[in-house]
N, C-alpha and C positions, 0 to 999 in steps of 0.2 A: 340753601339746599343743605340737607342733613347728611353728614359723613359719619358713619358708624363703625365702630370698633369694640366688639363685645368683650374682648379679653384684655382691656386696657390695663386693669389693676394688676393682673397677673404679669403682663409684660412689663410693666413698671418695676415690679419687685425683682424680676429676672435681670433687667438691664442695671439695676442699682447694685445688685450682686456682682454683676460683671464689672462695674466700676471698681469693686473692691477685690477683684480677682477671686471671686467666689461664684458657686453655682448653687441653684435651689433644686432642680430636678433634672435639668438637661443643659446643653450647651445653647448658648444664645444664637438664635437664627432668625434672621429677617427675611420673609417671604412675601412676594408681591405677586399678584395674578390679575389678569383682566377679568372684569365681570361681564364682558360680552364683546361684541365687535360693533364699533362705531365708526361712520364715515368721517373722513377728515373734513373739516369746515374751513374753507378759503375766505380770508378776511380781505376786503378791498376798502381802504380808507386811510385816514391819517394815521401814520405809523407811531407818531408820538403819542397820540391818544391811546393807541393799542397797548402801549407798554405802561402808561402813566394814569389813565382815567380809571377811577375806581369802578364806574359803571360798566366798562368793558372788561377790566382785569379780574374783578371778583367772580362774576358769573362764569367766566372762562376757566378760572382756576378751580372753582368749586365743582364744576362739571367734570373736570379731569380727575379730581380726587374722588368723586362719588363713582367714578367708572373702574376703581382699582380695589382690589381685595388686599387688606393688610393682615398678613398672617404672622404668628410668632411675635417677634419683637419690632416688627415694622409698625410704624405710626404714620398716620395721615398728616403730613407736614407740608407746608407750602411756603416758598420764598416769594413774597409779593414783588421784589425787586430781582428780575431775571437777567439783568445786564452783567456781563463779566468785568472784574476790576472797577466796580462802581466807585470805589473810593477815588479812583483816578478822576472821575467825573466830579465828585464832591470837592476835589482840590482844584479844579479849573479846566480839565480836559474837555473840549467840545464833543459832543455825541452825534454820530451820524447813524440814522436809522435806514438800513438797506433791505429789510425784509423782516417778516413776523418772527424769524428765528435768528436774525444776525443784527448786532449793533457794534459799531466801532467807535473808538475814541481817537482822537488826534493828539499827538504830543505837543508841549507847550514849552518845553526847556531848550532853548536854542544855544544858550550860552551856560555852562554849568557854574560859571563864575557869578551869575546873576540869576539865582534861583527865585521863583515866584513864592508867594505866601503859601506856606504848607501847614498852617494851622487850621483847627476847626473852625468852620465858617457857617453859622447857622442860617445865614441869608443865601447860601448857594442854591441855584435854581433846581438842581437835581436832588439835592439833599431835601429841599423842602418838598418836592414831589414824592420822594421815597417815604419821607416821615408821613405825609398825608395817606399814603397807600397803607403803611403799616398800621396807622390809627384806624383807618376804615376797616381793615381786616381783623384787627384786635377787637374792634367792637361787634363784628358780625360772626366771627368764627363760632361754628356749631358743629362740635364733634371732631374738629380738626384743630391742629396747632400751627402757629406761625412762627417762622425761623427769622432771625435777624439776617440782613442782606450778606451776601457773600462779598465781603469787604477785600478779600484776596490778601496775599502777603505784602508787606512793605517792598520787597524787592520787586514783586510784579508791578506794584503800583509806580515805582521809580521808573520802570520800564516802559509804562504807559506815559508817563510825564516827560520822559526823555527819547523814547524810541528804543526798541529792542536792539537793533544793530548798532546805534550810536553808543547805548549803554554798554555794550559788549566791547566795543573799541575803547571806551573810557577806562575799562579796567588795565588797559596797556598805557594808553596816552595821558589819561587825566583822572587817576584813581582817588585823589585826595578829597574830592567832594562826596563820594559815594557814601562812606559810612555816616558822616554828619547829616546828609539828606535823608538817609534811611532812619536815622534816629529821630529826626524831625516827623517824618511820615508815620513812625511807630507811635509817637504821641498822638497824632491826629487819628491815626487808627483807632487807639483805645477810646478816644472821645466819642467818635462816631459809633463805636461798639456800645459804649455805656448808654448812649443816647437811645440807640435802637433796642437795646435789651429792655430797658425801662418800659417800652411800649409793648413788645411782643410777649413778654412773660406773663402778660395778663391772661393769655389763652392756655396757660398751664405748662409748667416746666420750662426748661431752658433747651432750644434747639438751635443748631445751625444747619448748613446745607447737607452735612453727612446724615442727618436725620436721627441721631442718637439722643434718646431721652436722657435728661439729667435733672436732678432736683437742686443742683447747684449751678452757679455760672459756668458755663462751658463754651469753648470756641474751637474753630479749626485753624490751623497754622500751615502755611505752605509757602513754597519758594521754587516754583516750577523753573524760574530762570536759572536756578543753580546748576541745572544739566549743562549749561553752557561754560561753566567756570571750574576751575580746579578746587580741590579740597582746601588748599591754602587759602585761596581767596575767598571761599565760602566761609571759612572759620573766622578770617579776618573782618570781613565786611557784612555778612549776613547772620552768622550765628549769634552774635551779641543781641541783635534785636529780636530773635526767635526766643532767646533765653529771657529777655525782658518780658516777652508776651506771656511766657509760661509763669512768670511772677505775678503779672497783672491780672490774669484769669485763673480761676481756681482749678478748672479742668480743661485740658488741652489735648487734642489730637492732631498729630502731623500728617499732612497729605503727602505721601512719598510716591510720586507719580513716574513710573517707568524705570527701565534699567539704568538709564543715564543719571538717575539720582541716588542709586545705590552707594556711590562713592562717599557720599555724605552721611550715610547711616551711623557709622561708629560715632561721630560727633554728636548726632541727634540722640542716640541712646544713652550717652553720658550726660545729658541735661537732667538734673535730679527732679525737677518739677514737671517734666513732660509726662503725661500719663500713658500716651500710646502712639501707634503708628497705623495710619490707613494705607495699605499696600494696594497700588493700582498698576496692573501689569502693563497698561498702555495698548495702543493699537498694534495689531499683529504680534503681540508677545506671545511667548510660549504658555501652555496650559499651566493652571494653578499648580498642579502637582510638581512641576519643575521647581517651583518657588518654595516648597516645604522647608528646605534648610534656612532659607531667608526668614520665614515665619517663625521658625523654631529659634533663631537667633534673636529675634525681637522679644519672644517670651522669655528666653533665658536671660535677658537683660532686665527682666521685671517689668516689661511694658505690656500694655494691652494691644491686641490685634484686631483690626477690622479689615476684611478683604471680601471682595465679590468672588463667586465661584459658580461653576456649573452645577445643576442639581445631580449629575451623575459623579460629581467629585466630592460630595459632602462626607460620605463614609470614609474616604481615604483621608480626608483632613482630620476627621475626629479619631482616626486610628493613629495618626502621626503627630497630633498636636494635643497639648493639655486643653480641656474644655474650659477650665477656669480662665478668664480674661480673653477668650475668643469669641469673636462675632463674626458670623457668615452671613453674607448679603446673596440671596437666591432669587431668580425669576422663575416662575412656573407658567404653564399655559392654561391652567384652569384652577379654579378654586378647590375642586376635589383633589387634583395633583399636589396643591400646595398643603392641604391638610393631612394628606398622606405622607408627604415630606417630614412634616412636624412631628407626626407620630413616630416615623422611623428614627428622626434624631433623637427623641427620647430613648428609644431602645438602644441605639448605638452608644449614647452617653453612658447609659447604665451597664452596657456589657463592657465598657472600657474602665469602669470604676469598681475596683474590687474591694473597697472599704466604704461602708455606708456613711463614715465620718466625713467623707469628701463633700457630702452635700450640705448645703446650709438650710436649716429648718425655715419653712416659709413664715 
C-alpha cells in the first residue's frame, strides 16, 4: 500500500536545520490529521500471530499509515515491533499476550545475587521474530520509513527483569547490584540497537519511535522509573548509563515524562553529548503554556526541544520560545485545518524574527 508525502524533501531540510539549532523559513512543526473516518476492526485469532506474523502485521500497519495525513515535518514512520520494553523480552522475560493492544512481560530475576545472562542473544525467540518483521518491512516499505524497536531505557529494562516494586525496594535493601546490572544491560541495548538499525535504515534516514528524521544515527533515551527515586540515586545508578548512551549514538533525545521526572532535568542538561529533550506532560497535567519556563530552560541550556501541544497553543509557544531548535507536534481534525496551521506557523515565525539573517538559506 502506497503512503505518500509530497513535501518530504522540504521536511528533511527543515529537520536537519533543527538538529543544528537553525531554521530555514519557519519553526519545525509536525502536524497529523485523519484522511477520513474508518470503522474499528476487531481481531479474533491467535494474539502472538497478530503481533509477529508479517502477513498480519504489515497490512494492518500500512493501512493505518495510509489513513493519516503527514503535514509539515511529520513523516510516515512505523515501528514493526509494538511491544513495550521489548529488550526485556530479548533478554529472557516471558511475554503474555492479553489483547490486541496489551502485552505484558514477566520478571525473571528472583535473586539479584544470581543474575541471568544479560548479553546480546541472536537466538532469542522474540529477537528473531522482531528481526524477521523488520526485514520484511524494510523490503516492502513504499513511501514510509521503518523505525528501530522501542528498546526502552536500561533502567526500565531492569525493572522488567526484576519487577518494578522489587527494584524500588532494592534501592534501599540491596543497591549494590543495580549499577553493574544496568551497565550490562546498556551494552546489550547497544548491540540490539546496532543490529536493528542496520536493517531499518534501508528505508531512508534514521528513525526511532519519536518519529524524528535524521541523516545520522539517532536514538531515544528514557528512564521513566527515575520518577520513583531521588536525584542522588538517579545520578549514581542511572545517569552514567545515559551518558554512555549519548556517546554510543551520534544523536540522542531524552524522553522526559511527566512532572515527577523534572527533578532530574539539571543532571540531564549537563550531559555534553545529549542533543535534546522531549517533554511529555503526562496524563492530567497542566496545559502546555504552564510549562513554557521549563521549555525555555531547556533551550537556554543549548538543547533541542520536542513537545506536543494543542493547535490553539502554537502561537503562544512561538511567541515565548526561540523557533531555532523547537519542534512542535500537533494533531488536527482535517487536512485543511492542518495545512492552514502550517501556513500560520510560517507567518508567526517570520513575525517573531526581526532579522533576516536568522533564517538559514535553503
